[in-house]
MINU-124680 format. One record per residue (C-alpha): residue number from 1; residue in three letters; x, z, y. Coordinates in pm, whole numbers, plus 50000, padded with zeros to 5 digits. Each point is the difference from the previous one (the first is absolute). Example, Ala and Ser with C-alpha at 12.3 -4.5 7.8 and 13.67 -1.06 7.14 Angstrom:
2
nr->1, rest->ALA, x->51230, z->50780, y->49550
nr->2, rest->SER, x->50137, z->49934, y->50344
//
This chain:
110
nr->1, rest->MET, x->51020, z->73795, y->63862
nr->2, rest->SER, x->50339, z->50059, y->50106
nr->3, rest->GLU, x->50217, z->49803, y->50253
nr->4, rest->SER, x->50272, z->50035, y->49746
nr->5, rest->ASP, x->49879, z->49860, y->49691
nr->6, rest->PRO, x->50200, z->49748, y->49895
nr->7, rest->ALA, x->49641, z->49797, y->49855
nr->8, rest->PRO, x->49711, z->50179, y->50118
nr->9, rest->ALA, x->49804, z->49704, y->49866
nr->10, rest->TRP, x->50026, z->49696, y->49693
nr->11, rest->LEU, x->49921, z->49659, y->49973
nr->12, rest->VAL, x->49898, z->49925, y->49661
nr->13, rest->ILE, x->49977, z->49598, y->49876
nr->14, rest->THR, x->49812, z->49900, y->49733
nr->15, rest->THR, x->49843, z->49675, y->49859
nr->16, rest->LEU, x->49699, z->49865, y->49806
nr->17, rest->ASP, x->49911, z->49678, y->49862
nr->18, rest->ASP, x->49634, z->50079, y->50086
nr->19, rest->PRO, x->49874, z->50039, y->50361
nr->20, rest->ASP, x->49684, z->50186, y->49840
nr->21, rest->ALA, x->50210, z->50252, y->49852
nr->22, rest->ALA, x->50278, z->50036, y->50230
nr->23, rest->GLU, x->49668, z->50102, y->50218
nr->24, rest->ARG, x->49848, z->50263, y->49767
nr->25, rest->LEU, x->50379, z->50125, y->49980
nr->26, rest->ALA, x->50070, z->50017, y->50347
nr->27, rest->GLY, x->49660, z->50185, y->50054
nr->28, rest->HIS, x->50045, z->50247, y->49735
nr->29, rest->LEU, x->50346, z->50080, y->50115
nr->30, rest->VAL, x->49833, z->50059, y->50378
nr->31, rest->GLU, x->49655, z->50240, y->49859
nr->32, rest->ALA, x->50261, z->50155, y->49772
nr->33, rest->GLY, x->50219, z->50115, y->50305
nr->34, rest->ARG, x->50293, z->49838, y->49859
nr->35, rest->ALA, x->50067, z->49751, y->50257
nr->36, rest->ALA, x->49873, z->50041, y->50342
nr->37, rest->CYS, x->49984, z->49615, y->50051
nr->38, rest->VAL, x->50017, z->49704, y->49772
nr->39, rest->HIS, x->50090, z->49665, y->50153
nr->40, rest->MET, x->49915, z->49697, y->49780
nr->41, rest->LEU, x->50164, z->49687, y->50080
nr->42, rest->PRO, x->49898, z->49643, y->49942
nr->43, rest->PRO, x->50059, z->49875, y->49683
nr->44, rest->GLY, x->50359, z->49847, y->49946
nr->45, rest->ARG, x->50182, z->49871, y->49791
nr->46, rest->SER, x->50258, z->50165, y->49761
nr->47, rest->ILE, x->50266, z->49836, y->49808
nr->48, rest->TYR, x->50168, z->50216, y->49714
nr->49, rest->GLN, x->50191, z->50014, y->49683
nr->50, rest->TRP, x->49779, z->50199, y->49735
nr->51, rest->GLN, x->50110, z->49997, y->49667
nr->52, rest->GLY, x->50267, z->49758, y->50037
nr->53, rest->ARG, x->49785, z->49744, y->50166
nr->54, rest->ILE, x->49929, z->49887, y->50318
nr->55, rest->GLU, x->49646, z->50094, y->50138
nr->56, rest->VAL, x->49829, z->49897, y->50304
nr->57, rest->ASP, x->49675, z->50178, y->50106
nr->58, rest->SER, x->49748, z->50088, y->50279
nr->59, rest->GLU, x->50008, z->50393, y->50090
nr->60, rest->VAL, x->49891, z->50193, y->50231
nr->61, rest->THR, x->50236, z->50235, y->50169
nr->62, rest->LEU, x->49849, z->50350, y->50123
nr->63, rest->LEU, x->50219, z->50233, y->50249
nr->64, rest->ILE, x->49914, z->50365, y->49931
nr->65, rest->LYS, x->50052, z->50264, y->50244
nr->66, rest->THR, x->50037, z->50366, y->49875
nr->67, rest->SER, x->50157, z->50261, y->50061
nr->68, rest->ARG, x->50344, z->50162, y->49835
nr->69, rest->GLU, x->49780, z->50295, y->49858
nr->70, rest->ALA, x->49761, z->49743, y->49812
nr->71, rest->TRP, x->50218, z->49771, y->49888
nr->72, rest->PRO, x->50066, z->50127, y->49668
nr->73, rest->GLU, x->49626, z->50001, y->49951
nr->74, rest->LEU, x->49993, z->49663, y->50143
nr->75, rest->ARG, x->50246, z->49857, y->49743
nr->76, rest->ALA, x->49814, z->50144, y->49712
nr->77, rest->THR, x->49678, z->49875, y->50099
nr->78, rest->LEU, x->50181, z->49659, y->50046
nr->79, rest->HIS, x->50153, z->50006, y->49649
nr->80, rest->ASP, x->49673, z->50088, y->49807
nr->81, rest->GLN, x->49749, z->49764, y->50198
nr->82, rest->HIS, x->50251, z->49714, y->50105
nr->83, rest->PRO, x->49868, z->49688, y->49713
nr->84, rest->TYR, x->50387, z->49876, y->49971
nr->85, rest->ASP, x->50206, z->50143, y->49713
nr->86, rest->THR, x->50261, z->50039, y->50272
nr->87, rest->PRO, x->49915, z->50009, y->50339
nr->88, rest->GLU, x->50155, z->49981, y->50275
nr->89, rest->ILE, x->50017, z->50334, y->50149
nr->90, rest->ILE, x->50247, z->50041, y->50341
nr->91, rest->ALA, x->50003, z->50289, y->50216
nr->92, rest->LEU, x->50157, z->49941, y->50341
nr->93, rest->PRO, x->50061, z->50309, y->50243
nr->94, rest->ILE, x->49841, z->49934, y->50334
nr->95, rest->GLU, x->50293, z->50182, y->50192
nr->96, rest->ASP, x->49868, z->49973, y->50365
nr->97, rest->GLY, x->49622, z->49878, y->50131
nr->98, rest->LEU, x->49751, z->50107, y->50248
nr->99, rest->PRO, x->49938, z->50407, y->49970
nr->100, rest->ASP, x->49648, z->49949, y->50018
nr->101, rest->TYR, x->49969, z->49727, y->49750
nr->102, rest->LEU, x->50239, z->50214, y->49730
nr->103, rest->ASP, x->49807, z->50269, y->50017
nr->104, rest->TRP, x->49690, z->49863, y->49965
nr->105, rest->ILE, x->50154, z->49909, y->49664
nr->106, rest->HIS, x->50064, z->50377, y->49905
nr->107, rest->GLU, x->49639, z->50028, y->50084
nr->108, rest->CYS, x->49900, z->49773, y->49779
nr->109, rest->THR, x->50187, z->50039, y->49702
nr->110, rest->ARG, x->50000, z->50282, y->49752
//
């Protein structure tokens, strides 16, 4: 990994309404080498607009750490395997971090 790389890794965020489904998806992403780590946050409340209505639901947030190279396959996997019709899939570049940690992300993803 080059220190001049503007985004050596990515933090991807998604939410699911079922903690068991979230854990299965997280495990699949790590086992498939799409993610180095998936951190599951405890359920929280989401208030959002959907099909003209205001909805309030409990959701688990997944914080997924991946490499730039693995991001396209991760995005495709999330889109294909996510239970929502229109899932939240947001990717934020990690522009800086502990070099050893960023290297570890690259070693774990393919």
